[in-house]
C-alpha positions as CSV (number, residue, x, y, z in Angstrom):
1,M,12.0,7.9,8.9
2,K,9.6,6.8,6.2
3,R,7.3,3.9,7.3
4,S,6.2,1.1,5.0
5,I,2.5,0.4,4.7
6,C,3.3,-3.3,4.7
7,T,5.3,-3.3,7.9
8,S,4.9,-0.5,10.5
9,A,1.3,0.2,9.6
10,A,0.3,-3.4,9.2
11,S,-2.0,-3.4,12.2
12,L,-3.7,-0.3,11.0
13,L,-4.4,-1.8,7.6
14,A,-5.6,-5.0,9.1
15,L,-8.2,-2.9,10.9
16,C,-9.2,-0.9,7.8
17,L,-9.4,-3.9,5.5
18,A,-11.4,-6.0,8.0
19,A,-14.4,-4.6,6.3
20,C,-13.9,-7.2,3.6
21,H,-14.2,-10.1,6.1
22,S,-16.9,-10.6,8.6
23,G,-15.9,-13.1,11.2
24,S,-16.7,-11.7,14.6
25,P,-19.9,-13.0,16.4
26,P,-22.8,-10.6,16.9
27,K,-22.7,-8.6,20.0
28,K,-25.4,-8.6,22.7
29,P,-27.4,-5.4,23.3
30,D,-25.8,-2.9,25.6
31,P,-28.0,-0.1,27.0
32,T,-25.0,2.1,27.5
33,K,-24.2,2.1,23.8
34,G,-26.0,2.4,20.5
35,S,-27.0,0.2,17.6
36,V,-27.0,0.5,13.8
37,S,-29.4,-1.3,11.5
38,G,-30.2,-1.1,7.8
39,I,-30.1,-2.8,4.5
40,V,-27.5,-3.2,1.7
41,L,-28.6,-3.2,-2.0
42,C,-26.7,-4.0,-5.2
43,A,-26.7,-1.0,-7.5
44,D,-26.7,-3.1,-10.7
45,T,-29.6,-5.3,-9.8
46,G,-31.6,-3.4,-7.2
47,K,-31.7,-6.6,-5.2
48,P,-30.5,-7.2,-1.6
49,A,-26.8,-7.9,-1.1
50,R,-27.0,-11.2,0.7
51,F,-24.2,-12.2,3.1
52,A,-22.3,-9.0,2.4
53,A,-19.8,-7.6,4.9
54,V,-20.7,-4.4,6.6
55,S,-18.1,-2.3,8.5
56,L,-17.9,0.8,10.5
57,L,-14.5,2.6,10.7
58,P,-14.3,5.3,13.5
59,V,-13.5,8.8,12.2
60,P,-10.1,9.8,13.4
61,A,-10.2,12.4,16.1
62,K,-9.3,15.9,14.9
63,D,-7.0,16.3,17.9
64,A,-5.1,13.0,17.4
65,R,-1.4,13.4,17.7
66,P,0.8,12.4,14.7
67,G,1.9,8.8,15.1
68,D,-1.1,7.9,17.3
69,S,-1.6,4.3,16.2
70,A,-5.0,4.2,17.9
71,A,-6.4,6.8,15.5
72,L,-8.6,4.1,14.1
73,S,-9.8,1.6,16.7
74,A,-12.9,-0.4,17.7
75,E,-13.9,-1.3,14.2
76,E,-17.4,-2.7,14.0
77,S,-18.4,-5.3,11.5
78,G,-21.3,-7.6,10.6
79,Q,-23.0,-9.5,7.8
80,T,-26.3,-9.1,6.0
81,S,-29.0,-11.8,6.0
82,L,-31.1,-13.2,3.1
83,D,-33.1,-10.0,2.8
84,G,-29.9,-7.8,2.8
85,S,-30.6,-6.5,6.3
86,F,-28.0,-6.1,9.1
87,H,-28.0,-5.2,12.7
88,L,-25.0,-4.1,14.8
89,E,-25.4,-4.0,18.5
90,A,-23.3,-2.5,21.3
91,V,-21.6,0.1,19.1
92,E,-19.6,2.7,20.9
93,P,-21.0,6.2,20.5
94,G,-19.2,8.4,18.0
95,Q,-18.8,9.1,14.3
96,Y,-18.0,6.3,11.8
97,Y,-17.4,5.8,8.1
98,A,-19.6,2.9,6.9
99,F,-19.4,0.8,3.8
100,A,-20.2,-2.7,2.6
101,S,-18.4,-5.1,0.4
102,Q,-19.0,-8.4,-1.4
103,E,-17.2,-10.6,-4.0
104,G,-17.5,-9.0,-7.4
105,Y,-18.3,-5.6,-6.0
106,F,-16.0,-2.7,-5.2
107,N,-13.3,-3.8,-2.8
108,P,-11.5,-0.9,-1.0
109,E,-8.3,-2.9,-0.8
110,R,-8.1,-3.0,-4.6
111,A,-8.4,0.8,-4.8
112,I,-5.5,1.7,-2.5
113,D,-2.6,3.6,-4.1
114,V,0.1,2.1,-2.0
115,D,2.8,4.6,-3.0
116,R,0.6,7.6,-1.9
117,V,0.1,6.0,1.5
118,N,3.8,5.1,1.9
119,A,4.6,8.7,1.2
120,K,3.0,9.5,4.6
121,T,5.4,9.2,7.6
122,T,3.0,8.4,10.5
123,D,0.2,6.0,11.1
124,Q,-2.2,8.9,11.6
125,D,-1.3,10.4,8.3
126,Q,-1.5,7.0,6.5
127,A,-5.0,6.5,8.0
128,L,-6.2,9.8,6.8
129,E,-4.7,9.1,3.3
130,L,-6.5,5.8,3.2
131,L,-9.8,7.4,4.1
132,D,-9.3,10.1,1.6
133,Q,-8.8,7.5,-1.2
134,W,-12.0,5.7,-0.1
135,R,-14.0,8.9,0.4
136,D,-16.5,8.3,-2.4
137,Q,-17.3,4.9,-1.1
138,L,-17.9,5.8,2.5
139,V,-21.1,7.0,4.3
140,L,-20.7,9.1,7.4
141,V,-22.9,7.9,10.3
142,T,-23.2,9.1,13.9
143,V,-24.0,6.6,16.7
144,R,-25.5,7.8,19.9
145,A,-25.9,6.1,23.2
146,H,-29.4,4.6,23.9
147,H,-30.3,5.2,20.2
148,A,-30.9,3.0,17.2
149,T,-29.4,4.5,14.0
150,A,-30.8,3.6,10.6
151,L,-28.3,3.2,7.8
152,N,-28.9,2.0,4.2
153,L,-25.9,1.2,1.9
154,T,-25.4,0.5,-1.8
155,I,-22.6,-1.6,-3.3
156,H,-21.4,-1.1,-6.9
157,R,-20.3,-3.8,-9.3
158,A,-16.5,-3.6,-9.9
159,A,-14.5,-4.5,-12.9
160,E,-13.0,-8.0,-13.6
161,V,-10.1,-9.3,-15.5
162,N,-10.4,-12.9,-16.6
163,G,-8.2,-15.3,-18.6
164,A,-6.1,-18.5,-18.5
165,V,-2.5,-19.3,-17.9
166,T,-0.9,-22.2,-19.8
167,F,2.5,-23.6,-20.4
168,D,3.8,-23.4,-24.0
169,D,3.1,-27.2,-24.4
170,G,-0.6,-26.5,-23.9
171,S,-1.0,-27.8,-20.4
172,P,-2.8,-25.6,-17.8
173,A,-0.7,-23.6,-15.3
174,I,-2.4,-24.6,-12.1
175,G,-2.0,-22.7,-8.8
176,M,-0.4,-19.6,-10.3
177,H,-0.6,-16.4,-8.2
178,F,-0.9,-12.9,-9.7
179,R,0.6,-9.5,-9.5
180,V,-1.6,-6.6,-10.6
181,L,-0.5,-3.0,-11.2
182,R,-2.8,0.0,-11.9
183,K,-1.8,3.2,-13.7
184,S,-2.1,6.1,-11.3
185,A,-3.1,9.7,-12.0
186,T,0.6,10.5,-12.4
187,K,1.0,7.8,-15.0
188,A,3.1,5.7,-12.6
189,W,2.3,2.0,-12.0
190,S,1.1,1.2,-8.5
191,A,0.7,-2.3,-7.0
192,V,-2.8,-3.5,-6.4
193,G,-3.5,-5.4,-3.2
194,L,-1.5,-5.6,0.0
195,S,1.1,-8.1,1.1
196,L,0.6,-8.3,4.9
197,F,2.4,-10.8,7.1
198,G,4.1,-12.6,4.3
199,D,0.9,-13.4,2.3
200,W,0.5,-12.8,-1.4
201,A,-1.0,-9.4,-2.3
202,I,-3.6,-10.9,-4.5
203,S,-5.3,-14.0,-3.1
204,A,-6.6,-15.3,-6.4
205,V,-4.9,-18.4,-8.0
206,S,-5.5,-20.2,-11.3
207,D,-7.8,-23.2,-11.1
208,S,-7.3,-26.8,-12.4
209,H,-7.8,-25.6,-15.9
210,G,-5.4,-22.6,-15.5
211,R,-8.3,-20.1,-15.5
212,Y,-8.2,-17.1,-13.3
213,S,-10.5,-14.2,-12.3
214,L,-9.4,-10.9,-10.7
215,T,-12.4,-9.2,-9.2
216,G,-13.2,-6.1,-7.2
217,L,-11.1,-3.8,-9.4
218,P,-11.9,-0.1,-9.8
219,A,-12.0,1.4,-13.2
220,G,-8.5,1.9,-14.7
221,E,-5.6,0.6,-16.8
222,Y,-3.9,-2.5,-15.6
223,I,-0.8,-4.7,-16.0
224,V,-1.5,-8.3,-15.0
225,C,1.4,-10.8,-14.4
226,A,1.1,-14.5,-13.4
227,L,3.6,-15.6,-10.7
228,M,4.9,-19.1,-10.3
229,P,4.1,-20.3,-6.8
230,V,7.7,-20.5,-5.4
231,E,8.9,-19.1,-2.1
232,T,7.6,-15.6,-1.7
233,E,5.9,-13.1,-4.0
234,S,9.0,-11.0,-4.4
235,A,11.1,-14.0,-5.4
236,A,8.5,-15.5,-7.8
237,P,9.2,-15.7,-11.6
238,Q,6.5,-13.9,-13.6
239,I,4.9,-13.8,-17.0
240,C,2.9,-10.8,-17.9
241,L,0.1,-10.0,-20.5
242,G,1.7,-10.0,-23.9
243,N,3.7,-13.1,-22.9
244,T,6.7,-11.2,-21.7
245,L,8.8,-11.6,-18.6
246,R,9.3,-7.9,-18.3
247,R,6.8,-5.5,-16.9
248,K,7.8,-2.7,-19.2
249,N,7.0,-4.8,-22.3
250,A,3.6,-6.0,-21.0
251,T,0.3,-5.4,-22.7
252,T,-2.2,-3.4,-20.7
253,V,-5.9,-3.8,-20.2
254,K,-8.4,-1.0,-19.6
255,V,-11.7,-1.5,-17.8
256,A,-14.6,0.7,-16.6
257,D,-16.7,0.1,-13.6
258,G,-18.6,-3.1,-14.1
259,D,-16.6,-4.2,-17.1
260,I,-15.5,-7.8,-17.5
261,A,-12.3,-8.1,-19.6
262,E,-12.3,-11.7,-20.9
263,G,-9.5,-13.5,-22.7
264,Q,-6.5,-12.0,-20.9
265,D,-4.4,-15.1,-21.4
266,M,-0.7,-15.7,-20.7
267,V,1.7,-18.5,-21.8
268,I,4.7,-19.6,-19.7
269,P,7.7,-20.8,-21.6
270,L,9.2,-24.2,-20.6
271,T,12.6,-23.6,-22.3
272,G,15.2,-20.9,-22.0
273,L,14.9,-20.5,-18.2
274,H,17.9,-21.1,-16.0
275,N,18.7,-21.4,-12.3
276,L,21.0,-19.1,-10.5
277,S,22.5,-19.9,-7.0
278,G,25.4,-19.0,-4.9
279,K,26.5,-17.6,-1.6
280,V,27.0,-14.3,0.3
281,D,30.0,-14.1,2.6
282,A,32.3,-11.6,4.4
283,A,35.4,-11.0,2.3
284,I,37.6,-10.8,5.5
285,D,37.0,-14.3,6.7
286,G,34.3,-16.0,4.6
287,H,31.6,-16.2,7.2
288,P,28.0,-15.6,6.1
289,P,26.4,-12.4,7.5
290,T,23.4,-12.8,9.8
291,Q,21.1,-11.4,7.1
292,A,21.1,-10.0,3.6
293,T,18.7,-9.4,0.7
294,I,19.7,-10.3,-2.9
295,H,18.1,-8.4,-5.8
296,L,18.2,-9.5,-9.4
297,L,18.1,-6.4,-11.6
298,Y,17.9,-6.0,-15.3
299,A,21.2,-4.5,-16.5
300,D,19.7,-2.1,-19.1
301,D,17.4,-0.1,-16.8
302,R,17.9,-1.6,-13.3
303,E,14.3,-2.7,-13.1
304,E,14.0,-5.3,-10.3
305,A,13.1,-8.7,-11.7
306,R,13.2,-10.5,-8.3
307,K,14.5,-10.4,-4.8
308,T,15.1,-13.0,-2.1
309,A,16.4,-13.2,1.4
310,M,19.7,-15.0,2.0
311,L,19.4,-18.3,3.9
312,K,21.2,-18.8,7.2
313,D,24.2,-20.6,5.6
314,G,24.7,-17.6,3.2
315,S,23.2,-19.3,0.2
316,F,20.6,-17.9,-2.2
317,S,18.9,-19.0,-5.4
318,F,16.7,-17.7,-8.2
319,P,14.9,-20.4,-10.2
320,Y,13.6,-20.0,-13.8
321,V,15.6,-16.9,-14.9
322,A,15.5,-16.0,-18.6
323,A,18.6,-15.5,-20.6
324,E,19.5,-11.8,-20.2
325,K,22.1,-9.5,-18.7
326,Y,21.5,-8.8,-15.0
327,I,23.0,-7.2,-12.0
328,L,23.1,-9.1,-8.7
329,Q,22.8,-6.6,-5.8
330,V,23.2,-7.4,-2.1
331,T,21.6,-4.9,0.4
332,D,20.8,-4.8,4.1
333,A,23.7,-7.1,4.9
334,E,24.8,-7.1,8.5
335,D,26.0,-9.2,11.4
336,K,23.7,-9.1,14.4
337,P,25.0,-9.9,17.8
338,E,23.6,-13.0,19.5
339,A,21.5,-12.3,22.6
340,D,23.6,-12.8,25.8
341,A,22.2,-14.9,28.7
342,P,20.6,-12.7,31.4
343,D,23.0,-13.9,34.1
344,Q,26.1,-13.7,31.9
345,P,28.2,-10.6,31.1
346,A,27.8,-9.2,27.7
347,K,30.3,-10.7,25.3
348,S,28.7,-10.5,21.8
349,P,30.3,-8.1,19.4
350,A,28.4,-5.0,18.1
351,A,26.4,-5.3,15.0
352,R,28.4,-4.8,11.8
353,R,27.0,-3.5,8.5
354,Y,28.3,-4.3,5.1
355,A,28.4,-2.1,2.0
356,V,26.0,-2.7,-0.9
357,K,27.5,-5.2,-3.4
358,E,26.8,-5.3,-7.1
359,F,27.9,-8.0,-9.5
360,P,27.1,-8.0,-13.2
361,I,26.2,-11.3,-14.7
362,M,25.2,-12.7,-18.1
363,V,22.8,-15.6,-17.9
364,Q,22.9,-18.1,-20.7
365,D,22.8,-21.4,-18.7
366,D,22.5,-22.6,-15.1
367,I,24.9,-20.9,-12.7
368,D,25.5,-22.5,-9.3
369,D,28.8,-21.1,-8.1
370,I,28.2,-17.3,-7.7
371,D,30.2,-15.9,-4.8
372,L,29.3,-12.4,-3.5
373,P,32.0,-11.3,-1.0
374,L,31.1,-8.3,1.1
375,T,33.2,-5.6,2.6
376,L,32.3,-3.6,5.7
377,A,30.4,-0.4,5.2
378,L,32.3,2.8,6.0
379,P,31.1,4.5,9.2
380,E,28.8,7.4,8.7
381,T,30.5,10.7,9.1
382,P,28.5,13.0,11.5
383,T,27.4,16.2,10.0
384,L,29.1,19.2,11.6
385,A,27.0,22.2,12.4
386,T,28.0,25.4,10.5
387,P,29.5,27.9,12.9
388,P,27.7,31.2,13.0
389,A,29.2,34.0,10.9
390,T,31.2,36.4,12.8
391,Q,30.0,40.0,13.0
C-alpha cells in the first residue's frame, strides 16, 4: 500500500526537517563519543552565518531493511554563535550528512518534490529519496569516538517571492496563508512545503498591511495562491497570481537562486462568492456515517477546488465559493463500530463502508440544504487464481 509523506512518514520528515530549527540544549562532552566543530559562512557576503541552524543526519545503513523506520535516527543539531562557529558534543560515531540553514537561505523543506517521495512505498525508500533530492546541499562527514572532527559549511542565498494581498475595496487582507507550487522536471506542479500534524504547509502569513514574503525557495517556476484563514488548508478558499480562483488560470513567476521577485500582488473579490452547506447521511435510515470527506470539484476538468471533513452530525460547509458548475463528491465514508467495554461482550456492529457519491451542482447563490444520501459499497469480489493449464 502506498504511504503518504504527510501521514505514515510524518515522524521521519519531522526528523529530517529538524535541521531548520535548533531547539535542543547543547550536550555535555562524552569521552566515549566524538565531537564536530566548525564555522558556517554566507556564500553571498562571505560573512559568518550568525545564529544559523546546523544539523547532522545519519547516513542510512546499507543493510537497512525496507520499511525500517529507524533508518534515520539520532539527528544532531546546534546553532552558530556571533562569529559563525558551532560545536556539537557527544555525537555518536558514524557517518552523517551535514548542512546548515537560515532564514532567507536555502531551505531543504522548500526543495522537496513531494510527489516523488510519495511514489516510494516504505519509510526507508522515502528517506533515500529525500536525501537524493538534497544531495547537492549536503556534506558527508565521518565522526569517530575520542576524536574532534572539523567541518566548515556554506549556505547559499535562496529566491524570494514578495507581494501584497488586498480585497477589491482596497483594504489589506491580513493573516492570509499561502499555497506554493513549483513546476517539476516533468512539467507537473508539485506542492512546496509540508503539512505535518494539521499545520499549514507554508508558515508565512500576510502582515497588517497585507504584505507577504515567501523565502527559502530554490530556483524554479512557481504558482502562488493566497488562502483565506478558515478551517484547514485543504478547505480554504484561494486567490492565485493573476487574480484567479483557479490554479490552471494562474500567472506564474520564475526565479533564479538569490532572485527577489517583487510586486506579486493578489486581489480578493468581495462579491460573487457564496456559501454551500448541507449534510451527508445513509440512504437506508438517514443516520450520518462516522466519517466522510467531501470534495468540491470543478465540473469541467474535475480539478479539486476544496475538500473538508464531515462533522459528527453529518453536516459540512464550504464558505466563499465562486459562481461556477461543480461536482460534490463524498469519499471515505464509513460507519466505525464503537469500542466495547473490556468487561462486556462485543456487541458493536462491524464497520460499514459506503460507495463514493457524486452530485453535480450549479452555484449561483447561497445553498444551505444540500443532501447527499449514501448507499453501501458493494463487497469486494475476491480474485480467483487461474487454474493451471492441463497437459
